[in-house]
PyMOL CGO cylinders between C-alpha atoms (Angstrom):
from pymol import cmd
from pymol.cgo import CYLINDER

trace = [
    CYLINDER, 84.71, 135.21, -36.14, 83.11, 136.41, -39.16, 0.3, 1, 1, 1, 1, 1, 1,
    CYLINDER, 83.11, 136.41, -39.16, 79.64, 134.53, -38.35, 0.3, 1, 1, 1, 1, 1, 1,
    CYLINDER, 79.64, 134.53, -38.35, 79.85, 135.67, -34.78, 0.3, 1, 1, 1, 1, 1, 1,
    CYLINDER, 79.85, 135.67, -34.78, 80.03, 139.28, -35.57, 0.3, 1, 1, 1, 1, 1, 1,
    CYLINDER, 80.03, 139.28, -35.57, 77.05, 139.04, -38.27, 0.3, 1, 1, 1, 1, 1, 1,
    CYLINDER, 77.05, 139.04, -38.27, 74.83, 137.67, -35.43, 0.3, 1, 1, 1, 1, 1, 1,
    CYLINDER, 74.83, 137.67, -35.43, 75.82, 140.18, -33.49, 0.3, 1, 1, 1, 1, 1, 1,
    CYLINDER, 75.82, 140.18, -33.49, 75.44, 142.86, -35.50, 0.3, 1, 1, 1, 1, 1, 1,
    CYLINDER, 75.44, 142.86, -35.50, 71.72, 141.62, -36.53, 0.3, 1, 1, 1, 1, 1, 1,
    CYLINDER, 71.72, 141.62, -36.53, 71.15, 141.36, -32.57, 0.3, 1, 1, 1, 1, 1, 1,
    CYLINDER, 71.15, 141.36, -32.57, 71.99, 144.70, -31.96, 0.3, 1, 1, 1, 1, 1, 1,
    CYLINDER, 71.99, 144.70, -31.96, 70.53, 146.32, -34.78, 0.3, 1, 1, 1, 1, 1, 1,
    CYLINDER, 70.53, 146.32, -34.78, 67.36, 148.31, -33.35, 0.3, 1, 1, 1, 1, 1, 1,
    CYLINDER, 67.36, 148.31, -33.35, 66.06, 149.16, -36.54, 0.3, 1, 1, 1, 1, 1, 1,
    CYLINDER, 66.06, 149.16, -36.54, 64.70, 145.61, -37.41, 0.3, 1, 1, 1, 1, 1, 1,
    CYLINDER, 64.70, 145.61, -37.41, 64.16, 144.31, -33.93, 0.3, 1, 1, 1, 1, 1, 1,
    CYLINDER, 64.16, 144.31, -33.93, 60.99, 142.06, -33.97, 0.3, 1, 1, 1, 1, 1, 1,
    CYLINDER, 60.99, 142.06, -33.97, 59.41, 144.11, -30.55, 0.3, 1, 1, 1, 1, 1, 1,
    CYLINDER, 59.41, 144.11, -30.55, 56.49, 141.39, -31.06, 0.3, 1, 1, 1, 1, 1, 1,
    CYLINDER, 56.49, 141.39, -31.06, 58.53, 138.85, -29.29, 0.3, 1, 1, 1, 1, 1, 1,
    CYLINDER, 58.53, 138.85, -29.29, 58.62, 141.00, -26.23, 0.3, 1, 1, 1, 1, 1, 1,
    CYLINDER, 58.62, 141.00, -26.23, 54.62, 140.74, -25.12, 0.3, 1, 1, 1, 1, 1, 1,
    CYLINDER, 54.62, 140.74, -25.12, 53.02, 142.96, -22.46, 0.3, 1, 1, 1, 1, 1, 1,
    CYLINDER, 53.02, 142.96, -22.46, 50.79, 140.15, -21.33, 0.3, 1, 1, 1, 1, 1, 1,
    CYLINDER, 50.79, 140.15, -21.33, 52.30, 137.21, -19.88, 0.3, 1, 1, 1, 1, 1, 1,
    CYLINDER, 52.30, 137.21, -19.88, 50.52, 134.37, -18.73, 0.3, 1, 1, 1, 1, 1, 1,
    CYLINDER, 50.52, 134.37, -18.73, 51.57, 130.76, -17.09, 0.3, 1, 1, 1, 1, 1, 1,
    CYLINDER, 51.57, 130.76, -17.09, 50.15, 127.78, -15.95, 0.3, 1, 1, 1, 1, 1, 1,
    CYLINDER, 50.15, 127.78, -15.95, 50.19, 126.09, -12.18, 0.3, 1, 1, 1, 1, 1, 1,
    CYLINDER, 50.19, 126.09, -12.18, 51.88, 123.32, -13.56, 0.3, 1, 1, 1, 1, 1, 1,
    CYLINDER, 51.88, 123.32, -13.56, 55.34, 125.73, -14.15, 0.3, 1, 1, 1, 1, 1, 1,
    CYLINDER, 55.34, 125.73, -14.15, 54.62, 127.82, -10.82, 0.3, 1, 1, 1, 1, 1, 1,
    CYLINDER, 54.62, 127.82, -10.82, 54.47, 124.36, -8.64, 0.3, 1, 1, 1, 1, 1, 1,
    CYLINDER, 54.47, 124.36, -8.64, 57.96, 123.06, -10.31, 0.3, 1, 1, 1, 1, 1, 1,
    CYLINDER, 57.96, 123.06, -10.31, 59.48, 126.84, -10.27, 0.3, 1, 1, 1, 1, 1, 1,
    CYLINDER, 59.48, 126.84, -10.27, 58.50, 127.40, -6.49, 0.3, 1, 1, 1, 1, 1, 1,
    CYLINDER, 58.50, 127.40, -6.49, 57.52, 124.38, -4.71, 0.3, 1, 1, 1, 1, 1, 1,
    CYLINDER, 57.52, 124.38, -4.71, 54.42, 125.58, -4.04, 0.3, 1, 1, 1, 1, 1, 1,
    CYLINDER, 54.42, 125.58, -4.04, 51.26, 123.02, -3.52, 0.3, 1, 1, 1, 1, 1, 1,
    CYLINDER, 51.26, 123.02, -3.52, 48.56, 122.91, -6.00, 0.3, 1, 1, 1, 1, 1, 1,
    CYLINDER, 48.56, 122.91, -6.00, 46.02, 123.56, -3.08, 0.3, 1, 1, 1, 1, 1, 1,
    CYLINDER, 46.02, 123.56, -3.08, 48.12, 126.69, -1.89, 0.3, 1, 1, 1, 1, 1, 1,
    CYLINDER, 48.12, 126.69, -1.89, 48.34, 128.09, -5.44, 0.3, 1, 1, 1, 1, 1, 1,
    CYLINDER, 48.34, 128.09, -5.44, 44.56, 127.33, -5.90, 0.3, 1, 1, 1, 1, 1, 1,
    CYLINDER, 44.56, 127.33, -5.90, 43.59, 129.25, -2.68, 0.3, 1, 1, 1, 1, 1, 1,
    CYLINDER, 43.59, 129.25, -2.68, 45.76, 132.14, -3.64, 0.3, 1, 1, 1, 1, 1, 1,
    CYLINDER, 45.76, 132.14, -3.64, 44.42, 132.02, -7.27, 0.3, 1, 1, 1, 1, 1, 1,
    CYLINDER, 44.42, 132.02, -7.27, 40.69, 132.47, -5.35, 0.3, 1, 1, 1, 1, 1, 1,
    CYLINDER, 40.69, 132.47, -5.35, 41.30, 135.21, -3.43, 0.3, 1, 1, 1, 1, 1, 1,
    CYLINDER, 41.30, 135.21, -3.43, 42.77, 137.09, -6.85, 0.3, 1, 1, 1, 1, 1, 1,
    CYLINDER, 42.77, 137.09, -6.85, 38.91, 135.49, -8.84, 0.3, 1, 1, 1, 1, 1, 1,
    CYLINDER, 38.91, 135.49, -8.84, 40.84, 133.21, -10.78, 0.3, 1, 1, 1, 1, 1, 1,
    CYLINDER, 40.84, 133.21, -10.78, 39.50, 129.42, -10.83, 0.3, 1, 1, 1, 1, 1, 1,
    CYLINDER, 39.50, 129.42, -10.83, 42.31, 126.77, -11.37, 0.3, 1, 1, 1, 1, 1, 1,
    CYLINDER, 42.31, 126.77, -11.37, 40.82, 123.53, -12.67, 0.3, 1, 1, 1, 1, 1, 1,
    CYLINDER, 40.82, 123.53, -12.67, 43.24, 122.29, -15.42, 0.3, 1, 1, 1, 1, 1, 1,
    CYLINDER, 43.24, 122.29, -15.42, 46.96, 122.76, -13.90, 0.3, 1, 1, 1, 1, 1, 1,
    CYLINDER, 46.96, 122.76, -13.90, 48.13, 122.64, -17.86, 0.3, 1, 1, 1, 1, 1, 1,
    CYLINDER, 48.13, 122.64, -17.86, 45.94, 125.55, -18.41, 0.3, 1, 1, 1, 1, 1, 1,
    CYLINDER, 45.94, 125.55, -18.41, 47.58, 129.17, -18.73, 0.3, 1, 1, 1, 1, 1, 1,
    CYLINDER, 47.58, 129.17, -18.73, 45.60, 131.14, -16.65, 0.3, 1, 1, 1, 1, 1, 1,
    CYLINDER, 45.60, 131.14, -16.65, 48.07, 132.86, -14.30, 0.3, 1, 1, 1, 1, 1, 1,
    CYLINDER, 48.07, 132.86, -14.30, 48.56, 136.14, -15.49, 0.3, 1, 1, 1, 1, 1, 1,
    CYLINDER, 48.56, 136.14, -15.49, 51.58, 138.86, -13.90, 0.3, 1, 1, 1, 1, 1, 1,
    CYLINDER, 51.58, 138.86, -13.90, 49.36, 139.91, -11.31, 0.3, 1, 1, 1, 1, 1, 1,
    CYLINDER, 49.36, 139.91, -11.31, 48.08, 136.72, -9.96, 0.3, 1, 1, 1, 1, 1, 1,
    CYLINDER, 48.08, 136.72, -9.96, 52.43, 135.27, -10.33, 0.3, 1, 1, 1, 1, 1, 1,
    CYLINDER, 52.43, 135.27, -10.33, 53.38, 138.26, -8.23, 0.3, 1, 1, 1, 1, 1, 1,
    CYLINDER, 53.38, 138.26, -8.23, 51.09, 137.12, -5.22, 0.3, 1, 1, 1, 1, 1, 1,
    CYLINDER, 51.09, 137.12, -5.22, 52.21, 133.42, -5.64, 0.3, 1, 1, 1, 1, 1, 1,
    CYLINDER, 52.21, 133.42, -5.64, 56.02, 135.05, -5.80, 0.3, 1, 1, 1, 1, 1, 1,
    CYLINDER, 56.02, 135.05, -5.80, 55.10, 136.50, -1.94, 0.3, 1, 1, 1, 1, 1, 1,
    CYLINDER, 55.10, 136.50, -1.94, 53.57, 133.16, -1.24, 0.3, 1, 1, 1, 1, 1, 1,
    CYLINDER, 53.57, 133.16, -1.24, 57.26, 131.43, -2.19, 0.3, 1, 1, 1, 1, 1, 1,
    CYLINDER, 57.26, 131.43, -2.19, 58.77, 134.28, -0.26, 0.3, 1, 1, 1, 1, 1, 1,
    CYLINDER, 58.77, 134.28, -0.26, 56.81, 133.50, 2.81, 0.3, 1, 1, 1, 1, 1, 1,
    CYLINDER, 56.81, 133.50, 2.81, 57.29, 130.24, 2.29, 0.3, 1, 1, 1, 1, 1, 1,
    CYLINDER, 57.29, 130.24, 2.29, 61.30, 130.51, 2.04, 0.3, 1, 1, 1, 1, 1, 1,
    CYLINDER, 61.30, 130.51, 2.04, 61.35, 132.27, 5.26, 0.3, 1, 1, 1, 1, 1, 1,
    CYLINDER, 61.35, 132.27, 5.26, 59.37, 130.42, 7.22, 0.3, 1, 1, 1, 1, 1, 1,
    CYLINDER, 59.37, 130.42, 7.22, 61.81, 127.52, 6.10, 0.3, 1, 1, 1, 1, 1, 1,
    CYLINDER, 61.81, 127.52, 6.10, 64.76, 129.49, 7.12, 0.3, 1, 1, 1, 1, 1, 1,
    CYLINDER, 64.76, 129.49, 7.12, 63.56, 131.23, 10.71, 0.3, 1, 1, 1, 1, 1, 1,
    CYLINDER, 63.56, 131.23, 10.71, 62.62, 127.06, 11.74, 0.3, 1, 1, 1, 1, 1, 1,
    CYLINDER, 62.62, 127.06, 11.74, 65.88, 126.17, 10.43, 0.3, 1, 1, 1, 1, 1, 1,
    CYLINDER, 65.88, 126.17, 10.43, 67.54, 128.72, 12.67, 0.3, 1, 1, 1, 1, 1, 1,
    CYLINDER, 67.54, 128.72, 12.67, 66.20, 127.33, 15.89, 0.3, 1, 1, 1, 1, 1, 1,
]
cmd.load_cgo(trace, "trace")
């Protein structure tokens, strides 16, 4: 129990927190987006091209937060279309 409390105290100590861990610029790759959302590479490339990003290597971390938001919107549209088709 002592170890747990020591760890908890270290985590909750705001003066010693490593703020470098929380980066403001987030990037990811097309591979990760494909696995997480089920979007096809072609759809990701089209949306990226609309945002001014060319994706040649799917492992390259070239998807930033704004592009990720556009891809998330596409994923939501895909899910809505799937749900509405299944209702009929």
